[in-house]
C-alpha positions as CSV (number, residue, x, y, z in Angstrom):
1,M,0.1,-0.3,0.1
2,T,1.5,3.7,-0.8
3,K,2.5,5.6,2.3
4,I,0.9,9.0,2.2
5,P,2.5,11.9,4.4
6,M,0.3,12.9,6.7
7,S,0.0,16.7,5.4
8,D,-1.8,15.0,2.1
9,Q,-3.9,13.1,4.4
10,I,-5.2,16.4,6.3
11,A,-5.4,18.1,3.0
12,Q,-7.9,15.0,1.6
13,R,-9.8,15.1,4.7
14,I,-10.4,18.9,4.4
15,M,-11.5,18.1,0.6
16,E,-14.2,15.7,2.7
17,H,-15.2,18.4,4.8
18,F,-16.3,20.6,2.0
19,H,-18.0,17.5,0.4
20,N,-20.1,16.2,3.7
21,E,-20.7,19.3,6.0
22,Q,-21.6,23.0,5.6
23,G,-22.0,25.8,8.0
24,G,-20.2,26.5,11.8
25,K,-19.2,23.3,11.7
26,L,-17.7,23.1,8.0
27,L,-15.9,26.3,8.8
28,Q,-14.3,25.0,12.5
29,N,-13.2,22.1,10.8
30,I,-11.7,23.8,7.9
31,L,-9.6,26.6,10.2
32,Q,-8.5,23.3,12.4
33,D,-7.5,21.0,10.2
34,G,-6.2,23.7,7.9
35,L,-3.9,24.3,11.0
36,R,-3.0,20.8,11.5
37,K,-2.1,21.0,7.9
38,I,0.4,23.8,7.9
39,V,2.3,23.0,10.9
40,T,2.9,19.4,9.7
41,E,3.7,20.5,6.4
42,M,6.2,23.5,7.9
43,V,8.0,20.9,10.2
44,E,7.9,18.1,7.4
45,A,9.9,20.8,5.3
46,E,12.1,21.3,8.4
47,V,12.8,17.6,8.3
48,T,13.3,17.4,4.6
49,E,16.0,20.2,5.2
50,F,17.4,18.5,8.0
51,L,17.9,15.2,6.1
52,G,19.6,16.7,3.2
53,G,16.7,17.0,1.2
54,R,15.5,13.5,1.2
55,G,11.7,13.4,0.5
56,H,8.9,11.3,2.1
57,Y,9.8,7.5,2.3
58,E,12.7,8.2,0.0
59,R,16.0,5.8,0.8
60,R,18.9,7.1,2.3
61,D,21.9,7.2,-0.4
62,P,24.7,4.4,0.9
63,D,27.0,7.5,0.0
64,S,25.7,10.4,1.9
65,E,27.0,12.0,4.9
66,V,23.4,12.7,6.4
67,E,22.0,9.7,8.6
68,G,18.7,9.3,10.0
69,Y,15.6,8.9,8.9
70,R,11.7,9.5,9.4
71,N,9.9,7.5,11.8
72,G,5.9,8.4,12.0
73,Y,4.5,11.0,13.8
74,R,3.3,11.9,17.5
75,D,0.8,14.3,18.3
76,R,1.1,17.5,20.1
77,K,-1.3,20.1,21.9
78,F,-1.9,23.6,20.7
79,Q,-4.3,25.6,22.8
80,T,-6.5,28.0,19.7
81,A,-9.1,30.0,19.8
82,S,-11.5,27.6,19.2
83,G,-10.0,25.1,21.5
84,M,-7.6,22.1,22.1
85,I,-6.5,20.8,19.1
86,N,-3.9,18.0,18.2
87,V,-1.6,18.6,15.4
88,P,0.7,15.7,14.2
89,I,4.8,16.3,14.1
90,P,6.5,14.5,12.4
91,R,9.7,12.1,14.1
92,V,13.6,11.7,13.2
93,R,15.3,8.5,14.6
94,N,19.1,7.3,14.0
95,T,20.6,11.1,13.5
96,S,24.0,12.4,14.8
97,E,22.6,15.3,16.5
98,P,19.4,15.7,17.7
99,F,16.2,17.2,15.4
100,N,15.0,20.6,16.7
101,S,12.3,22.4,15.0
102,S,12.6,26.0,15.1
103,V,8.6,26.3,13.7
104,L,7.9,24.5,17.0
105,D,10.3,26.1,19.5
106,K,9.1,30.1,18.3
107,L,5.4,28.3,18.4
108,G,5.2,26.9,21.8
109,T,1.7,26.5,22.1
110,R,0.5,29.7,20.8
111,T,-1.0,29.8,17.6
112,D,-1.9,33.5,16.9
113,Q,0.4,33.7,13.5
114,L,-0.4,30.0,12.2
115,E,-4.1,31.1,12.7
116,K,-3.7,34.2,10.6
117,L,-1.5,32.3,8.0
118,V,-4.2,30.1,7.5
119,T,-6.3,32.6,7.0
120,E,-3.8,34.0,4.2
121,M,-3.3,30.8,2.9
122,Y,-6.9,30.1,2.1
123,A,-8.2,33.5,1.2
124,R,-4.6,34.8,-0.7
125,G,-4.1,31.4,-3.0
126,L,-0.9,30.8,-0.7
127,S,1.8,33.2,-2.1
128,T,5.3,32.8,-0.7
129,R,5.2,36.6,0.6
130,D,2.1,36.1,2.4
131,I,3.7,32.9,3.8
132,E,7.2,35.0,4.3
133,A,5.2,37.9,6.0
134,A,2.9,35.5,8.4
135,L,5.9,33.8,9.9
136,R,7.6,36.6,11.3
137,D,8.0,37.0,15.3
138,E,7.6,40.1,17.4
139,S,10.9,41.2,16.3
140,G,10.3,40.7,12.9
141,N,12.9,37.8,12.1
142,L,11.3,34.7,10.2
143,M,10.4,31.9,11.7
144,L,11.2,29.6,9.4
145,S,14.0,29.7,6.6
146,R,13.3,31.2,3.1
147,S,14.5,28.3,1.4
148,S,11.3,25.9,3.8
149,V,8.8,28.6,2.9
150,S,9.7,28.3,-0.5
151,R,9.6,25.1,-0.4
152,L,5.9,25.0,1.0
153,A,5.1,27.9,-1.6
154,E,5.9,24.8,-4.2
155,V,3.3,22.8,-2.8
156,L,1.0,24.1,-4.8
157,W,2.7,24.4,-7.7
158,T,2.7,21.1,-7.9
159,E,-1.0,20.4,-7.2
160,Y,-1.5,22.4,-10.5
161,E,1.1,20.2,-12.2
162,E,-1.3,17.1,-11.2
163,F,-4.1,19.0,-11.9
164,S,-3.1,20.1,-15.6
165,E,-2.9,16.5,-16.7
166,R,-5.7,14.8,-14.8
167,D,-8.1,12.6,-16.7
168,L,-11.5,14.7,-17.9
169,S,-13.0,11.4,-19.3
170,D,-14.6,11.0,-15.8
171,Y,-16.6,14.4,-16.3
172,D,-19.2,14.3,-18.0
173,I,-19.6,17.6,-19.2
174,E,-22.9,18.8,-20.8
175,Y,-22.4,23.2,-20.8
176,L,-19.0,24.2,-20.7
177,W,-17.6,27.8,-20.6
178,L,-14.2,29.0,-22.1
179,D,-13.1,32.5,-21.4
180,A,-9.5,34.4,-20.8
181,V,-8.3,37.0,-18.3
182,Y,-5.3,38.7,-18.1
183,E,-2.7,39.6,-16.2
184,S,0.9,41.7,-16.0
185,M,4.0,39.8,-16.0
186,R,7.7,41.0,-15.8
187,Q,8.8,38.7,-18.6
188,H,6.7,41.1,-21.3
189,L,6.7,44.1,-19.9
190,S,5.0,45.8,-22.9
191,R,1.8,43.5,-22.7
192,K,-0.1,41.4,-20.7
193,E,-0.6,37.8,-21.6
194,G,-4.0,35.6,-21.0
195,I,-4.8,33.1,-18.6
196,F,-7.1,30.8,-20.4
197,A,-9.6,29.0,-18.1
198,A,-12.5,26.1,-19.0
199,W,-15.3,25.3,-16.4
200,G,-17.9,22.8,-17.1
201,V,-21.2,21.7,-15.7
202,C,-21.4,18.5,-15.3
203,R,-24.4,15.4,-16.2
204,D,-25.1,15.6,-12.2
205,G,-25.2,19.0,-12.1
206,S,-21.5,19.7,-10.4
207,K,-19.5,22.4,-11.6
208,V,-15.9,21.8,-12.1
209,L,-12.8,23.9,-13.1
210,L,-11.4,21.7,-16.1
211,A,-8.4,23.2,-17.3
212,L,-6.1,26.8,-16.5
213,D,-3.0,27.9,-18.9
214,V,-1.5,30.9,-20.4
215,G,-1.5,32.1,-23.4
216,I,-0.1,34.8,-25.3
217,R,-2.8,36.1,-27.0
218,E,-6.8,34.9,-28.1
219,S,-6.0,33.8,-31.5
220,S,-7.7,30.8,-32.8
221,A,-4.2,28.8,-32.9
222,S,-4.1,29.8,-28.8
223,W,-7.6,28.7,-28.2
224,T,-7.5,25.8,-30.4
225,E,-4.1,24.0,-28.1
226,F,-6.2,24.6,-25.5
227,I,-9.3,22.9,-26.2
228,H,-7.3,19.9,-28.0
229,G,-5.6,19.9,-24.6
230,L,-8.6,19.1,-22.9
231,I,-10.0,16.2,-25.8
232,R,-6.5,15.2,-25.1
233,R,-7.1,14.4,-21.6
234,G,-10.3,12.8,-22.3
235,L,-13.0,15.5,-22.2
236,R,-16.1,14.5,-24.3
237,E,-17.6,16.5,-26.8
238,P,-19.7,19.3,-24.7
239,L,-23.8,19.4,-25.3
240,L,-23.4,23.4,-24.9
241,V,-20.4,25.7,-25.3
242,I,-20.7,29.3,-23.7
243,T,-18.3,31.9,-24.8
244,D,-18.2,35.5,-25.5
245,G,-17.3,37.4,-28.9
246,N,-13.7,37.0,-29.4
247,P,-13.0,35.9,-33.5
248,G,-9.9,33.1,-32.4
249,L,-12.2,31.3,-29.6
250,L,-14.8,31.3,-31.8
251,N,-13.2,29.9,-34.4
252,A,-11.2,27.0,-32.4
253,V,-15.0,26.0,-30.9
254,S,-16.3,25.7,-34.3
255,S,-13.6,23.4,-35.0
256,C,-13.4,21.2,-32.4
257,F,-17.0,20.9,-31.5
258,P,-18.8,21.1,-34.5
259,N,-21.6,19.1,-33.3
260,S,-22.0,21.3,-30.6
261,Y,-24.5,24.1,-29.6
262,R,-22.5,27.3,-29.0
263,Q,-24.1,30.3,-26.6
264,R,-23.1,34.1,-27.1
265,C,-22.9,35.5,-23.6
266,I,-25.7,38.2,-23.9
267,F,-24.2,40.5,-21.3
268,H,-21.4,41.2,-23.1
269,K,-23.7,41.5,-26.4
270,M,-25.9,43.8,-24.7
271,Q,-23.6,46.3,-23.6
272,N,-22.2,46.1,-27.0
273,V,-25.8,47.0,-28.6
274,L,-26.9,49.4,-26.0
275,S,-23.5,51.5,-26.8
276,K,-24.3,52.3,-29.8
277,I,-27.5,53.3,-28.3
278,P,-28.1,57.2,-27.4
279,E,-28.5,57.7,-23.4
280,E,-32.0,58.8,-23.0
281,A,-33.2,55.9,-25.1
282,R,-31.2,52.9,-23.2
283,I,-33.7,52.0,-20.7
284,T,-36.5,51.5,-23.5
285,V,-34.5,49.6,-26.0
286,K,-32.9,47.4,-22.8
287,E,-36.5,46.4,-21.8
288,Y,-36.9,45.6,-25.4
289,L,-33.6,43.0,-25.8
290,N,-34.2,42.0,-22.3
291,S,-37.9,40.6,-23.9
292,I,-35.9,38.8,-26.9
293,Y,-33.1,37.1,-24.6
294,H,-35.6,36.2,-21.6
295,A,-38.2,34.5,-24.3
296,H,-40.3,31.5,-23.1
297,S,-39.4,29.8,-26.6
298,P,-37.2,29.9,-29.4
299,G,-39.5,31.1,-31.6
300,A,-40.7,33.8,-29.5
301,G,-37.3,34.8,-29.2
302,E,-36.9,34.8,-33.1
303,Q,-40.2,36.5,-33.6
304,R,-39.3,39.5,-31.2
305,A,-35.7,39.6,-32.7
306,A,-37.3,40.4,-36.1
307,E,-39.3,43.2,-35.0
308,F,-36.6,44.7,-32.9
309,I,-34.6,44.7,-36.0
310,A,-37.6,46.2,-38.3
311,D,-38.5,48.9,-35.4
312,Y,-34.9,50.3,-34.9
313,R,-33.1,49.4,-37.9
314,S,-34.0,52.8,-39.7
315,Q,-33.3,54.7,-36.4
316,Y,-30.1,53.1,-34.7
317,P,-28.6,51.1,-37.7
318,R,-25.0,50.1,-36.0
319,A,-26.9,49.0,-33.1
320,V,-29.1,47.0,-35.2
321,K,-26.5,45.4,-37.4
322,C,-24.4,44.5,-33.8
323,F,-27.8,43.1,-32.7
324,S,-28.1,41.0,-35.7
325,E,-24.7,39.6,-35.4
326,D,-24.2,35.9,-34.1
327,L,-28.1,36.0,-33.6
328,D,-29.0,32.8,-33.7
329,A,-25.9,32.2,-31.0
330,C,-27.9,34.4,-28.2
331,L,-30.9,32.5,-28.5
332,T,-29.7,29.2,-28.2
333,H,-30.0,29.1,-24.3
334,L,-33.8,28.9,-25.5
335,K,-33.9,25.4,-26.5
336,F,-32.3,24.1,-23.1
337,P,-34.6,23.8,-19.8
338,E,-35.9,26.6,-18.5
339,K,-34.2,26.3,-15.1
340,H,-30.9,26.3,-16.7
341,R,-31.5,29.4,-19.2
342,K,-30.1,32.0,-17.1
343,L,-27.0,29.8,-15.8
344,I,-26.5,29.1,-19.4
345,R,-27.1,32.5,-21.2
346,T,-24.2,34.5,-19.8
347,G,-20.6,34.1,-19.2
348,N,-21.1,35.0,-15.3
349,L,-19.8,31.2,-14.0
350,I,-16.6,32.3,-15.0
351,E,-16.8,35.6,-14.7
352,R,-17.4,35.2,-11.1
353,A,-14.5,32.9,-10.8
354,F,-11.8,35.4,-12.6
355,G,-13.3,38.3,-10.2
356,E,-12.3,36.7,-6.8
357,Q,-8.8,35.5,-8.7
358,K,-8.4,39.3,-9.8
359,R,-9.5,40.5,-6.1
360,R,-6.3,38.5,-5.3
361,T,-4.0,39.2,-7.7
362,K,-4.9,42.6,-8.2
363,V,-2.6,43.7,-5.1
364,I,0.6,42.3,-7.6
365,P,1.6,44.7,-9.9
366,R,3.6,42.5,-12.0
367,F,4.0,38.6,-11.6
368,F,7.4,37.4,-12.0
369,D,6.8,35.2,-14.4
370,E,4.1,32.2,-15.5
371,K,4.9,29.9,-12.8
372,S,3.9,32.6,-10.4
373,C,1.2,33.6,-12.3
374,L,-0.3,30.0,-12.5
375,K,0.2,28.8,-9.1
376,L,-1.8,31.8,-7.5
377,A,-4.4,32.0,-9.7
378,Y,-4.9,27.8,-9.5
379,G,-5.0,28.6,-5.8
380,S,-7.7,30.9,-6.2
381,L,-10.1,29.4,-9.2
382,I,-9.8,26.3,-7.5
383,R,-11.4,26.8,-4.0
384,A,-13.6,29.0,-6.1
385,A,-14.9,26.4,-7.4
386,E,-15.2,23.9,-4.0
387,R,-17.6,27.1,-3.2
388,F,-20.0,26.6,-6.4
389,R,-23.5,25.1,-6.1
390,R,-24.6,22.4,-8.3
391,V,-26.8,22.9,-10.9
392,K,-30.0,21.0,-10.1
393,M,-30.9,18.6,-13.0
394,T,-33.9,16.9,-13.1
395,L,-35.3,13.4,-14.4
396,L,-37.0,15.5,-17.4
397,D,-33.8,17.6,-18.1
398,I,-31.5,14.7,-18.3
399,Q,-33.9,12.9,-20.7
400,R,-34.3,16.8,-22.6
401,L,-30.3,16.5,-22.6
402,E,-30.2,13.5,-24.4
403,T,-32.7,14.2,-26.9
404,M,-30.4,17.0,-27.5
405,R,-27.3,15.2,-28.2
406,R,-28.8,13.0,-30.6
407,E,-30.4,15.4,-32.7
408,R,-26.8,17.0,-32.8
409,G,-25.1,13.5,-33.3
410,L,-23.3,13.4,-29.4
411,A,-22.9,10.5,-27.7
412,P,-26.1,10.8,-25.3
413,E,-24.8,8.6,-22.6
414,P,-22.4,9.3,-19.8
415,T,-18.8,7.5,-18.9
416,L,-20.5,8.0,-15.6
417,D,-22.9,5.4,-14.0
418,Y,-24.6,8.7,-12.2
419,K,-27.7,7.9,-9.9
420,L,-29.9,9.9,-12.2
421,G,-28.4,8.7,-15.0
422,R,-29.4,4.9,-14.0
423,E,-33.0,6.0,-13.2
424,V,-33.6,7.4,-16.5
425,R,-32.3,4.2,-18.4
426,K,-34.5,2.0,-16.1
427,S,-37.6,4.3,-17.0
428,A,-36.5,3.9,-20.9
């Protein structure tokens, strides 16, 4: 059986809290296990440094002058604001000199700074600067060596690399969002680089962050390469892809997912149309547009769209031209289950996540490189994904989506045997 470091076991337990608990109990358990994870990781990093960089369960090189080995863990009690908790501390045996943890020496049984660190690491994405700022004593001295701090920060990069290579065939994606956000980097002072992201809603209603990568610009080639990466990792063709109006993205989606429906974000489309309307007429025109995009059926939406074009073609030709461009894609959501339309007619799902990510990165004028940017973006976005609520998928919704898949020539059956999927097949 593969041995797992205690800090990784605690991380798995934290994820179980997210899936199985809520409210005050969830917060208390996350704070306590988060504290356990951080303290254990810091001391594990010290032990690795003490043993000459030898990792967990890695055999000692016979030629190495550094002796000693890890020998399990022992519990140490810490008094916190939420009560006394036990924290697993690694033990070291058979060394020429005893191992002393500077972290534990500095902490004693006080955990105010560590609890602050836990909050910072979860709220700000585990940046090295945040860890260093939080781990200082009253004299301003670091409580952990810079090499250990950097090693701890690299845990997030390791998680990102594993995330970027994981198999996507287990996710039965029905709805797929694709978008990019731009960040400044020191290595490209003259421009910003895009962070490409893919989010999906699965057959069981769960929302999942699928991929995250850097692209110089949103060209057809860059987006095609990004989407090919999803397909190569096992992503099945989604029923619906939600995008903005970027030409490069539209070309890539058309090429990579030729049988999928495409929904144009109507929030951005309405902004573009209204920007070409005089301010005094915008309220009236906006209400007209809402009656089109919120119609009860595709036919009703198409009829109202034709009336809008006829009513305003001569008065606001630029606005009508903008409205008419990609009109079919703006009305695609009207073909889908009514309770899903609010979600799928805009890019708000991914925009909200990007907003959370930008809130955490706005304090950084310019990232040093792509790695530092992706590390923090991943840390914030993956935690945002964990807080998203599921989309309600009824039996009728699933049956309708399966019918639409057949009509588009897409495989209707999910690859995972979800409970609802089983019930649908039994009733068929």
